[in-house]
KEGUGU-370889 format. One record per residue (C-alpha): residue number from 1; x, y, z; residue in one letter. Coordinates in nm, 3 decimals, padded with zeros to 5 digits. Example, Ala and Ser with C-alpha at 12.3 -4.5 7.8 and 13.67 -1.06 7.14 Angstrom:
<recs>
<num: 1	xx: 01.230	yy: -00.450	zz: 00.780	residu: a>
<num: 2	xx: 01.367	yy: -00.106	zz: 00.714	residu: s>
</recs>
This chain:
<recs>
<num: 1	xx: 00.000	yy: 00.000	zz: 00.000	residu: x>
<num: 2	xx: 00.145	yy: 00.348	zz: -00.085	residu: x>
<num: 3	xx: 00.241	yy: 00.593	zz: 00.184	residu: x>
<num: 4	xx: -00.041	yy: 00.818	zz: 00.309	residu: x>
<num: 5	xx: 00.011	yy: 01.193	zz: 00.280	residu: x>
<num: 6	xx: -00.089	yy: 01.462	zz: 00.530	residu: x>
<num: 7	xx: -00.085	yy: 01.836	zz: 00.454	residu: x>
<num: 8	xx: -00.076	yy: 02.081	zz: 00.745	residu: x>
<num: 9	xx: 00.056	yy: 02.437	zz: 00.725	residu: x>
<num: 10	xx: 00.082	yy: 02.582	zz: 01.072	residu: x>
<num: 11	xx: 00.297	yy: 02.674	zz: 01.368	residu: x>
<num: 12	xx: 00.490	yy: 02.435	zz: 01.593	residu: x>
<num: 13	xx: 00.196	yy: 02.342	zz: 01.814	residu: x>
<num: 14	xx: -00.032	yy: 02.291	zz: 01.513	residu: x>
<num: 15	xx: 00.211	yy: 02.039	zz: 01.361	residu: x>
<num: 16	xx: 00.259	yy: 01.854	zz: 01.690	residu: x>
<num: 17	xx: -00.116	yy: 01.813	zz: 01.731	residu: x>
<num: 18	xx: -00.119	yy: 01.632	zz: 01.394	residu: x>
<num: 19	xx: 00.110	yy: 01.352	zz: 01.514	residu: x>
<num: 20	xx: -00.177	yy: 01.133	zz: 01.645	residu: x>
<num: 21	xx: -00.326	yy: 01.128	zz: 01.295	residu: x>
<num: 22	xx: 00.015	yy: 01.066	zz: 01.134	residu: x>
<num: 23	xx: 00.060	yy: 00.767	zz: 01.364	residu: x>
<num: 24	xx: -00.289	yy: 00.632	zz: 01.293	residu: x>
<num: 25	xx: -00.256	yy: 00.672	zz: 00.915	residu: x>
<num: 26	xx: 00.083	yy: 00.497	zz: 00.917	residu: x>
<num: 27	xx: -00.058	yy: 00.209	zz: 01.123	residu: x>
<num: 28	xx: -00.354	yy: 00.175	zz: 00.888	residu: x>
<num: 29	xx: -00.133	yy: 00.174	zz: 00.577	residu: x>
<num: 30	xx: 00.157	yy: -00.024	zz: 00.714	residu: x>
<num: 31	xx: 00.377	yy: 00.256	zz: 00.576	residu: x>
<num: 32	xx: 00.516	yy: 00.582	zz: 00.720	residu: x>
<num: 33	xx: 00.306	yy: 00.892	zz: 00.662	residu: x>
<num: 34	xx: 00.460	yy: 01.161	zz: 00.440	residu: x>
<num: 35	xx: 00.400	yy: 01.520	zz: 00.550	residu: x>
<num: 36	xx: 00.379	yy: 01.858	zz: 00.379	residu: x>
<num: 37	xx: 00.427	yy: 02.134	zz: 00.635	residu: x>
<num: 38	xx: 00.516	yy: 02.498	zz: 00.686	residu: x>
<num: 39	xx: 00.860	yy: 02.606	zz: 00.802	residu: x>
<num: 40	xx: 01.209	yy: 02.471	zz: 00.747	residu: x>
<num: 41	xx: 01.205	yy: 02.350	zz: 01.109	residu: x>
<num: 42	xx: 00.937	yy: 02.089	zz: 01.036	residu: x>
<num: 43	xx: 01.170	yy: 01.794	zz: 00.953	residu: x>
<num: 44	xx: 01.363	yy: 01.867	zz: 01.272	residu: x>
<num: 45	xx: 01.045	yy: 01.858	zz: 01.480	residu: x>
<num: 46	xx: 00.932	yy: 01.525	zz: 01.336	residu: x>
<num: 47	xx: 01.272	yy: 01.353	zz: 01.330	residu: x>
<num: 48	xx: 01.303	yy: 01.007	zz: 01.490	residu: x>
<num: 49	xx: 00.929	yy: 00.939	zz: 01.464	residu: x>
<num: 50	xx: 00.904	yy: 00.591	zz: 01.304	residu: x>
<num: 51	xx: 00.559	yy: 00.661	zz: 01.162	residu: x>
<num: 52	xx: 00.674	yy: 00.970	zz: 00.966	residu: x>
<num: 53	xx: 00.831	yy: 00.938	zz: 00.621	residu: x>
<num: 54	xx: 00.931	yy: 01.230	zz: 00.397	residu: x>
<num: 55	xx: 00.872	yy: 01.581	zz: 00.533	residu: x>
<num: 56	xx: 00.848	yy: 01.847	zz: 00.263	residu: x>
<num: 57	xx: 00.847	yy: 02.214	zz: 00.365	residu: x>
<num: 58	xx: 00.673	yy: 02.507	zz: 00.205	residu: x>
<num: 59	xx: 00.824	yy: 02.815	zz: 00.376	residu: x>
<num: 60	xx: 00.547	yy: 03.049	zz: 00.261	residu: x>
<num: 61	xx: 00.213	yy: 03.034	zz: 00.084	residu: x>
<num: 62	xx: 00.168	yy: 03.411	zz: 00.070	residu: x>
<num: 63	xx: 00.337	yy: 03.474	zz: -00.265	residu: x>
<num: 64	xx: 00.135	yy: 03.429	zz: -00.585	residu: x>
<num: 65	xx: 00.196	yy: 03.082	zz: -00.727	residu: x>
<num: 66	xx: 00.367	yy: 03.207	zz: -01.045	residu: x>
<num: 67	xx: 00.628	yy: 03.396	zz: -00.839	residu: x>
<num: 68	xx: 00.702	yy: 03.118	zz: -00.588	residu: x>
<num: 69	xx: 00.964	yy: 02.854	zz: -00.682	residu: x>
<num: 70	xx: 00.892	yy: 02.679	zz: -00.352	residu: x>
<num: 71	xx: 00.531	yy: 02.625	zz: -00.455	residu: x>
<num: 72	xx: 00.644	yy: 02.500	zz: -00.800	residu: x>
<num: 73	xx: 00.873	yy: 02.246	zz: -00.636	residu: x>
<num: 74	xx: 00.598	yy: 02.128	zz: -00.405	residu: x>
<num: 75	xx: 00.353	yy: 02.082	zz: -00.694	residu: x>
<num: 76	xx: 00.616	yy: 01.882	zz: -00.890	residu: x>
<num: 77	xx: 00.688	yy: 01.662	zz: -00.588	residu: x>
<num: 78	xx: 00.320	yy: 01.594	zz: -00.533	residu: x>
<num: 79	xx: 00.278	yy: 01.491	zz: -00.899	residu: x>
<num: 80	xx: 00.564	yy: 01.238	zz: -00.875	residu: x>
<num: 81	xx: 00.415	yy: 01.049	zz: -00.579	residu: x>
<num: 82	xx: 00.223	yy: 00.732	zz: -00.632	residu: x>
<num: 83	xx: -00.152	yy: 00.773	zz: -00.579	residu: x>
<num: 84	xx: -00.226	yy: 00.746	zz: -00.209	residu: x>
<num: 85	xx: -00.470	yy: 00.861	zz: 00.060	residu: x>
<num: 86	xx: -00.436	yy: 01.240	zz: 00.096	residu: x>
<num: 87	xx: -00.558	yy: 01.430	zz: 00.402	residu: x>
<num: 88	xx: -00.556	yy: 01.810	zz: 00.387	residu: x>
<num: 89	xx: -00.589	yy: 01.960	zz: 00.735	residu: x>
<num: 90	xx: -00.650	yy: 02.310	zz: 00.602	residu: x>
<num: 91	xx: -00.960	yy: 02.510	zz: 00.517	residu: x>
<num: 92	xx: -00.825	yy: 02.801	zz: 00.310	residu: x>
<num: 93	xx: -00.856	yy: 02.838	zz: -00.065	residu: x>
<num: 94	xx: -00.479	yy: 02.877	zz: -00.115	residu: x>
<num: 95	xx: -00.407	yy: 02.532	zz: 00.023	residu: x>
<num: 96	xx: -00.685	yy: 02.376	zz: -00.182	residu: x>
<num: 97	xx: -00.549	yy: 02.545	zz: -00.496	residu: x>
<num: 98	xx: -00.198	yy: 02.408	zz: -00.436	residu: x>
<num: 99	xx: -00.335	yy: 02.056	zz: -00.413	residu: x>
<num: 100	xx: -00.544	yy: 02.107	zz: -00.726	residu: x>
<num: 101	xx: -00.240	yy: 02.229	zz: -00.922	residu: x>
<num: 102	xx: -00.078	yy: 01.893	zz: -00.857	residu: x>
<num: 103	xx: -00.386	yy: 01.719	zz: -00.999	residu: x>
<num: 104	xx: -00.474	yy: 01.557	zz: -00.665	residu: x>
<num: 105	xx: -00.812	yy: 01.504	zz: -00.500	residu: x>
<num: 106	xx: -00.806	yy: 01.484	zz: -00.119	residu: x>
<num: 107	xx: -00.938	yy: 01.175	zz: 00.054	residu: x>
<num: 108	xx: -01.036	yy: 01.403	zz: 00.339	residu: x>
<num: 109	xx: -01.021	yy: 01.779	zz: 00.387	residu: x>
<num: 110	xx: -01.121	yy: 02.011	zz: 00.668	residu: x>
<num: 111	xx: -01.258	yy: 02.251	zz: 00.406	residu: x>
<num: 112	xx: -01.575	yy: 02.041	zz: 00.401	residu: x>
<num: 113	xx: -01.584	yy: 01.944	zz: 00.767	residu: x>
<num: 114	xx: -01.661	yy: 02.223	zz: 01.017	residu: x>
<num: 115	xx: -01.562	yy: 02.193	zz: 01.382	residu: x>
<num: 116	xx: -01.823	yy: 02.045	zz: 01.614	residu: x>
<num: 117	xx: -01.889	yy: 02.248	zz: 01.931	residu: x>
<num: 118	xx: -01.605	yy: 02.210	zz: 02.183	residu: x>
<num: 119	xx: -01.429	yy: 01.959	zz: 01.956	residu: x>
<num: 120	xx: -01.055	yy: 01.930	zz: 02.004	residu: x>
<num: 121	xx: -00.849	yy: 01.960	zz: 01.685	residu: x>
<num: 122	xx: -00.710	yy: 01.606	zz: 01.738	residu: x>
<num: 123	xx: -01.063	yy: 01.467	zz: 01.720	residu: x>
<num: 124	xx: -01.144	yy: 01.695	zz: 01.426	residu: x>
<num: 125	xx: -00.845	yy: 01.553	zz: 01.237	residu: x>
<num: 126	xx: -00.943	yy: 01.195	zz: 01.315	residu: x>
<num: 127	xx: -01.301	yy: 01.259	zz: 01.207	residu: x>
<num: 128	xx: -01.172	yy: 01.405	zz: 00.881	residu: x>
<num: 129	xx: -00.986	yy: 01.078	zz: 00.814	residu: x>
<num: 130	xx: -01.276	yy: 00.860	zz: 00.924	residu: x>
<num: 131	xx: -01.072	yy: 00.718	zz: 01.211	residu: x>
<num: 132	xx: -01.236	yy: 00.873	zz: 01.518	residu: x>
<num: 133	xx: -01.347	yy: 00.612	zz: 01.771	residu: x>
<num: 134	xx: -01.356	yy: 00.575	zz: 02.151	residu: x>
<num: 135	xx: -01.019	yy: 00.394	zz: 02.132	residu: x>
<num: 136	xx: -00.845	yy: 00.650	zz: 01.909	residu: x>
<num: 137	xx: -00.501	yy: 00.732	zz: 02.057	residu: x>
<num: 138	xx: -00.511	yy: 01.110	zz: 02.109	residu: x>
<num: 139	xx: -00.169	yy: 01.164	zz: 02.267	residu: x>
<num: 140	xx: 00.073	yy: 01.374	zz: 02.063	residu: x>
<num: 141	xx: 00.419	yy: 01.226	zz: 02.021	residu: x>
<num: 142	xx: 00.776	yy: 01.345	zz: 01.968	residu: x>
<num: 143	xx: 01.099	yy: 01.153	zz: 02.020	residu: x>
<num: 144	xx: 01.455	yy: 01.232	zz: 02.119	residu: x>
<num: 145	xx: 01.752	yy: 01.012	zz: 02.025	residu: x>
<num: 146	xx: 02.002	yy: 00.866	zz: 02.271	residu: x>
<num: 147	xx: 02.273	yy: 01.091	zz: 02.126	residu: x>
<num: 148	xx: 02.057	yy: 01.400	zz: 02.177	residu: x>
<num: 149	xx: 01.986	yy: 01.300	zz: 02.535	residu: x>
<num: 150	xx: 02.357	yy: 01.250	zz: 02.602	residu: x>
<num: 151	xx: 02.442	yy: 01.587	zz: 02.447	residu: x>
<num: 152	xx: 02.169	yy: 01.754	zz: 02.653	residu: x>
<num: 153	xx: 02.296	yy: 01.594	zz: 02.972	residu: x>
<num: 154	xx: 02.651	yy: 01.713	zz: 02.896	residu: x>
<num: 155	xx: 02.523	yy: 02.064	zz: 02.837	residu: x>
<num: 156	xx: 02.336	yy: 02.062	zz: 03.169	residu: x>
<num: 157	xx: 02.647	yy: 01.935	zz: 03.345	residu: x>
<num: 158	xx: 02.845	yy: 02.224	zz: 03.197	residu: x>
<num: 159	xx: 02.595	yy: 02.462	zz: 03.357	residu: x>
<num: 160	xx: 02.631	yy: 02.288	zz: 03.692	residu: x>
<num: 161	xx: 02.275	yy: 02.150	zz: 03.667	residu: x>
<num: 162	xx: 02.345	yy: 01.777	zz: 03.642	residu: x>
<num: 163	xx: 02.105	yy: 01.585	zz: 03.862	residu: x>
<num: 164	xx: 01.908	yy: 01.896	zz: 03.963	residu: x>
<num: 165	xx: 01.531	yy: 01.902	zz: 03.971	residu: x>
<num: 166	xx: 01.443	yy: 02.137	zz: 03.685	residu: x>
<num: 167	xx: 01.121	yy: 02.338	zz: 03.668	residu: x>
<num: 168	xx: 01.089	yy: 02.515	zz: 03.333	residu: x>
<num: 169	xx: 00.909	yy: 02.846	zz: 03.282	residu: x>
<num: 170	xx: 00.793	yy: 02.958	zz: 02.934	residu: x>
<num: 171	xx: 00.654	yy: 03.314	zz: 02.956	residu: x>
<num: 172	xx: 00.686	yy: 03.412	zz: 02.587	residu: x>
<num: 173	xx: 00.514	yy: 03.306	zz: 02.267	residu: x>
<num: 174	xx: 00.521	yy: 03.379	zz: 01.895	residu: x>
<num: 175	xx: 00.341	yy: 03.709	zz: 01.940	residu: x>
<num: 176	xx: 00.575	yy: 03.833	zz: 02.213	residu: x>
<num: 177	xx: 00.871	yy: 03.779	zz: 01.977	residu: x>
<num: 178	xx: 00.731	yy: 04.044	zz: 01.743	residu: x>
<num: 179	xx: 00.739	yy: 04.340	zz: 01.978	residu: x>
<num: 180	xx: 00.720	yy: 04.456	zz: 02.335	residu: x>
<num: 181	xx: 00.557	yy: 04.223	zz: 02.582	residu: x>
<num: 182	xx: 00.193	yy: 04.308	zz: 02.632	residu: x>
<num: 183	xx: 00.154	yy: 04.492	zz: 02.298	residu: x>
<num: 184	xx: -00.109	yy: 04.313	zz: 02.086	residu: x>
<num: 185	xx: -00.021	yy: 03.993	zz: 02.270	residu: x>
<num: 186	xx: -00.331	yy: 03.819	zz: 02.403	residu: x>
<num: 187	xx: -00.114	yy: 03.557	zz: 02.577	residu: x>
<num: 188	xx: 00.086	yy: 03.809	zz: 02.779	residu: x>
<num: 189	xx: 00.095	yy: 03.753	zz: 03.157	residu: x>
<num: 190	xx: 00.250	yy: 04.030	zz: 03.367	residu: x>
<num: 191	xx: 00.612	yy: 03.999	zz: 03.477	residu: x>
<num: 192	xx: 00.530	yy: 04.040	zz: 03.845	residu: x>
<num: 193	xx: 00.296	yy: 03.739	zz: 03.829	residu: x>
<num: 194	xx: 00.569	yy: 03.521	zz: 03.677	residu: x>
<num: 195	xx: 00.803	yy: 03.637	zz: 03.952	residu: x>
<num: 196	xx: 00.553	yy: 03.549	zz: 04.223	residu: x>
<num: 197	xx: 00.489	yy: 03.210	zz: 04.064	residu: x>
<num: 198	xx: 00.860	yy: 03.123	zz: 04.039	residu: x>
<num: 199	xx: 00.919	yy: 03.225	zz: 04.399	residu: x>
<num: 200	xx: 00.629	yy: 03.000	zz: 04.499	residu: x>
<num: 201	xx: 00.780	yy: 02.709	zz: 04.307	residu: x>
<num: 202	xx: 01.119	yy: 02.755	zz: 04.475	residu: x>
<num: 203	xx: 00.959	yy: 02.785	zz: 04.817	residu: x>
<num: 204	xx: 00.771	yy: 02.460	zz: 04.762	residu: x>
<num: 205	xx: 01.074	yy: 02.271	zz: 04.625	residu: x>
<num: 206	xx: 01.391	yy: 02.425	zz: 04.773	residu: x>
<num: 207	xx: 01.621	yy: 02.186	zz: 04.583	residu: x>
<num: 208	xx: 01.474	yy: 02.280	zz: 04.243	residu: x>
<num: 209	xx: 01.624	yy: 02.504	zz: 03.977	residu: x>
<num: 210	xx: 01.383	yy: 02.732	zz: 03.787	residu: x>
<num: 211	xx: 01.489	yy: 02.782	zz: 03.425	residu: x>
<num: 212	xx: 01.315	yy: 03.060	zz: 03.232	residu: x>
<num: 213	xx: 01.325	yy: 02.945	zz: 02.870	residu: x>
<num: 214	xx: 01.259	yy: 03.100	zz: 02.530	residu: x>
<num: 215	xx: 01.406	yy: 03.177	zz: 02.190	residu: x>
<num: 216	xx: 01.677	yy: 03.433	zz: 02.112	residu: x>
<num: 217	xx: 01.404	yy: 03.690	zz: 02.047	residu: x>
<num: 218	xx: 01.248	yy: 03.632	zz: 02.390	residu: x>
<num: 219	xx: 01.547	yy: 03.729	zz: 02.606	residu: x>
<num: 220	xx: 01.388	yy: 04.071	zz: 02.667	residu: x>
<num: 221	xx: 01.101	yy: 03.877	zz: 02.829	residu: x>
<num: 222	xx: 01.293	yy: 03.607	zz: 03.017	residu: x>
<num: 223	xx: 01.590	yy: 03.798	zz: 03.158	residu: x>
<num: 224	xx: 01.393	yy: 04.066	zz: 03.351	residu: x>
<num: 225	xx: 01.184	yy: 03.791	zz: 03.508	residu: x>
<num: 226	xx: 01.488	yy: 03.591	zz: 03.620	residu: x>
<num: 227	xx: 01.656	yy: 03.907	zz: 03.749	residu: x>
<num: 228	xx: 01.349	yy: 04.014	zz: 03.946	residu: x>
<num: 229	xx: 01.320	yy: 03.673	zz: 04.114	residu: x>
<num: 230	xx: 01.659	yy: 03.757	zz: 04.268	residu: x>
<num: 231	xx: 01.744	yy: 03.398	zz: 04.358	residu: x>
<num: 232	xx: 02.050	yy: 03.199	zz: 04.240	residu: x>
<num: 233	xx: 01.815	yy: 02.905	zz: 04.182	residu: x>
<num: 234	xx: 01.652	yy: 03.094	zz: 03.893	residu: x>
<num: 235	xx: 01.817	yy: 03.186	zz: 03.563	residu: x>
<num: 236	xx: 01.724	yy: 03.268	zz: 03.203	residu: x>
<num: 237	xx: 01.828	yy: 03.026	zz: 02.928	residu: x>
<num: 238	xx: 01.661	yy: 03.207	zz: 02.638	residu: x>
<num: 239	xx: 01.883	yy: 03.190	zz: 02.331	residu: x>
<num: 240	xx: 02.063	yy: 02.876	zz: 02.449	residu: x>
<num: 241	xx: 01.804	yy: 02.621	zz: 02.341	residu: x>
<num: 242	xx: 01.805	yy: 02.509	zz: 01.979	residu: x>
<num: 243	xx: 01.504	yy: 02.294	zz: 01.907	residu: x>
<num: 244	xx: 01.648	yy: 01.947	zz: 01.965	residu: x>
<num: 245	xx: 01.825	yy: 02.056	zz: 02.286	residu: x>
<num: 246	xx: 01.496	yy: 02.199	zz: 02.408	residu: x>
<num: 247	xx: 01.326	yy: 01.866	zz: 02.337	residu: x>
<num: 248	xx: 01.596	yy: 01.680	zz: 02.530	residu: x>
<num: 249	xx: 01.553	yy: 01.923	zz: 02.819	residu: x>
<num: 250	xx: 01.181	yy: 01.848	zz: 02.835	residu: x>
<num: 251	xx: 01.259	yy: 01.479	zz: 02.890	residu: x>
<num: 252	xx: 01.473	yy: 01.570	zz: 03.194	residu: x>
<num: 253	xx: 01.247	yy: 01.834	zz: 03.350	residu: x>
<num: 254	xx: 01.029	yy: 01.794	zz: 03.656	residu: x>
<num: 255	xx: 00.760	yy: 02.011	zz: 03.491	residu: x>
<num: 256	xx: 00.685	yy: 02.311	zz: 03.271	residu: x>
<num: 257	xx: 00.469	yy: 02.615	zz: 03.344	residu: x>
<num: 258	xx: 00.387	yy: 02.790	zz: 03.018	residu: x>
<num: 259	xx: 00.157	yy: 03.016	zz: 02.825	residu: x>
<num: 260	xx: -00.029	yy: 02.854	zz: 02.538	residu: x>
<num: 261	xx: 00.252	yy: 02.818	zz: 02.283	residu: x>
<num: 262	xx: 00.443	yy: 02.562	zz: 02.075	residu: x>
<num: 263	xx: 00.692	yy: 02.454	zz: 02.344	residu: x>
<num: 264	xx: 00.402	yy: 02.361	zz: 02.575	residu: x>
<num: 265	xx: 00.276	yy: 02.122	zz: 02.307	residu: x>
<num: 266	xx: 00.628	yy: 01.983	zz: 02.260	residu: x>
<num: 267	xx: 00.670	yy: 01.924	zz: 02.633	residu: x>
<num: 268	xx: 00.337	yy: 01.739	zz: 02.654	residu: x>
<num: 269	xx: 00.428	yy: 01.530	zz: 02.349	residu: x>
<num: 270	xx: 00.751	yy: 01.431	zz: 02.528	residu: x>
<num: 271	xx: 00.553	yy: 01.336	zz: 02.841	residu: x>
<num: 272	xx: 00.674	yy: 01.626	zz: 03.055	residu: x>
<num: 273	xx: 00.404	yy: 01.736	zz: 03.305	residu: x>
<num: 274	xx: 00.270	yy: 02.077	zz: 03.201	residu: x>
<num: 275	xx: 00.062	yy: 02.361	zz: 03.342	residu: x>
<num: 276	xx: -00.067	yy: 02.581	zz: 03.059	residu: x>
<num: 277	xx: -00.219	yy: 02.928	zz: 03.097	residu: x>
<num: 278	xx: -00.505	yy: 02.990	zz: 02.852	residu: x>
<num: 279	xx: -00.663	yy: 03.330	zz: 02.808	residu: x>
<num: 280	xx: -00.883	yy: 03.406	zz: 02.509	residu: x>
<num: 281	xx: -00.779	yy: 03.091	zz: 02.319	residu: x>
<num: 282	xx: -01.024	yy: 02.805	zz: 02.380	residu: x>
<num: 283	xx: -00.841	yy: 02.513	zz: 02.548	residu: x>
<num: 284	xx: -01.126	yy: 02.277	zz: 02.467	residu: x>
<num: 285	xx: -01.008	yy: 02.299	zz: 02.107	residu: x>
<num: 286	xx: -00.633	yy: 02.356	zz: 02.142	residu: x>
<num: 287	xx: -00.502	yy: 02.217	zz: 02.473	residu: x>
<num: 288	xx: -00.177	yy: 02.016	zz: 02.452	residu: x>
<num: 289	xx: -00.213	yy: 01.639	zz: 02.432	residu: x>
<num: 290	xx: 00.018	yy: 01.392	zz: 02.609	residu: x>
<num: 291	xx: 00.037	yy: 01.014	zz: 02.598	residu: x>
<num: 292	xx: 00.097	yy: 00.977	zz: 02.972	residu: x>
<num: 293	xx: 00.191	yy: 01.302	zz: 03.149	residu: x>
<num: 294	xx: -00.047	yy: 01.534	zz: 03.331	residu: x>
<num: 295	xx: -00.157	yy: 01.845	zz: 03.141	residu: x>
<num: 296	xx: -00.342	yy: 02.096	zz: 03.361	residu: x>
<num: 297	xx: -00.510	yy: 02.402	zz: 03.213	residu: x>
<num: 298	xx: -00.551	yy: 02.728	zz: 03.405	residu: x>
<num: 299	xx: -00.795	yy: 02.988	zz: 03.273	residu: x>
<num: 300	xx: -00.934	yy: 03.311	zz: 03.409	residu: x>
<num: 301	xx: -01.121	yy: 03.473	zz: 03.557	residu: x>
<num: 302	xx: -01.248	yy: 03.213	zz: 03.807	residu: x>
<num: 303	xx: -01.603	yy: 03.104	zz: 03.746	residu: x>
<num: 304	xx: -01.622	yy: 03.258	zz: 03.397	residu: x>
<num: 305	xx: -01.899	yy: 03.109	zz: 03.180	residu: x>
<num: 306	xx: -01.795	yy: 02.867	zz: 02.905	residu: x>
<num: 307	xx: -02.006	yy: 02.929	zz: 02.593	residu: x>
<num: 308	xx: -01.996	yy: 02.658	zz: 02.326	residu: x>
<num: 309	xx: -01.820	yy: 02.879	zz: 02.071	residu: x>
<num: 310	xx: -01.464	yy: 03.000	zz: 02.024	residu: x>
<num: 311	xx: -01.581	yy: 03.362	zz: 02.009	residu: x>
<num: 312	xx: -01.791	yy: 03.314	zz: 02.320	residu: x>
<num: 313	xx: -01.491	yy: 03.177	zz: 02.508	residu: x>
<num: 314	xx: -01.278	yy: 03.475	zz: 02.397	residu: x>
<num: 315	xx: -01.542	yy: 03.719	zz: 02.522	residu: x>
<num: 316	xx: -01.550	yy: 03.568	zz: 02.871	residu: x>
<num: 317	xx: -01.185	yy: 03.474	zz: 02.935	residu: x>
<num: 318	xx: -00.852	yy: 03.655	zz: 02.946	residu: x>
<num: 319	xx: -00.500	yy: 03.617	zz: 03.088	residu: x>
<num: 320	xx: -00.559	yy: 03.906	zz: 03.330	residu: x>
<num: 321	xx: -00.802	yy: 03.686	zz: 03.523	residu: x>
<num: 322	xx: -00.535	yy: 03.424	zz: 03.604	residu: x>
<num: 323	xx: -00.365	yy: 03.457	zz: 03.943	residu: x>
<num: 324	xx: -00.028	yy: 03.316	zz: 04.056	residu: x>
<num: 325	xx: -00.212	yy: 03.130	zz: 04.333	residu: x>
<num: 326	xx: -00.422	yy: 02.945	zz: 04.072	residu: x>
<num: 327	xx: -00.112	yy: 02.855	zz: 03.869	residu: x>
<num: 328	xx: 00.076	yy: 02.732	zz: 04.177	residu: x>
<num: 329	xx: -00.222	yy: 02.521	zz: 04.285	residu: x>
<num: 330	xx: -00.235	yy: 02.360	zz: 03.941	residu: x>
<num: 331	xx: 00.141	yy: 02.301	zz: 03.940	residu: x>
<num: 332	xx: 00.124	yy: 02.146	zz: 04.285	residu: x>
<num: 333	xx: -00.136	yy: 01.902	zz: 04.147	residu: x>
<num: 334	xx: 00.078	yy: 01.784	zz: 03.855	residu: x>
<num: 335	xx: 00.235	yy: 01.496	zz: 04.043	residu: x>
<num: 336	xx: -00.077	yy: 01.398	zz: 04.235	residu: x>
</recs>
């Protein structure tokens, strides 16, 4: 049977939430699932997954087709594949047009399958492929090689953190990398609340080390937080965590406290216990999925109504309504 093909253009968390369907399609076909994704980082994210075959990247869909060599190459590659089940996890006309240019007809597409109320995207994907059942395995999955684990351990030892209990803090997200924290960033949580939360973590677990993590572009978020905590057990590691090192770190961490962002999905997929702060984004649709670790969602304000629509959720919830006490209570429950 030919390899199945899955098309998903999205950010890190979006791609990770597709791994349950990749795994199911590969099991059904007895062949790895090929993937068309957005971003040159996509093959790196999916590396070492035995149920994933070729990963082809399309860096951007914004340019008109006739001025985009990347889109030409993708269309040529799609034409050369043997006929196989094709699942397009996109709803926009641009994605549908790219598939049509390659002369392909999707087996399943989200363009003709609206979300059900409160339906998680993992279930939406499975329903699109006709695979949703009570026994469907919903846990997202990533893997880290033995060499990557060894390299990560050596790096931690070089920082004097070998054998330490590590609690990771992810305060930034894709929006915060584009400008000042709090400016047009619906996932922003005030610095003083992060500081209070980290101090609470260190008070509860005196032997722990709190590591404030992020990308190079998030140092302006992470470093002031670590400085304000004013404790040698807290430091910023933003800019020191290429993707595969970050993944290895998740396998060694006690837990992660994070805003709703790609690294939270990666941690859950690597079975690291996670507390995730959700504001206006509906966690019923987008919460991280883990195979075995606890994933606890904190929303605000307390007691807010939960309408059965994404817009209704956004109208009644926000990050401002989340307190450090609520986050610490959730974190304390991770290992229960």
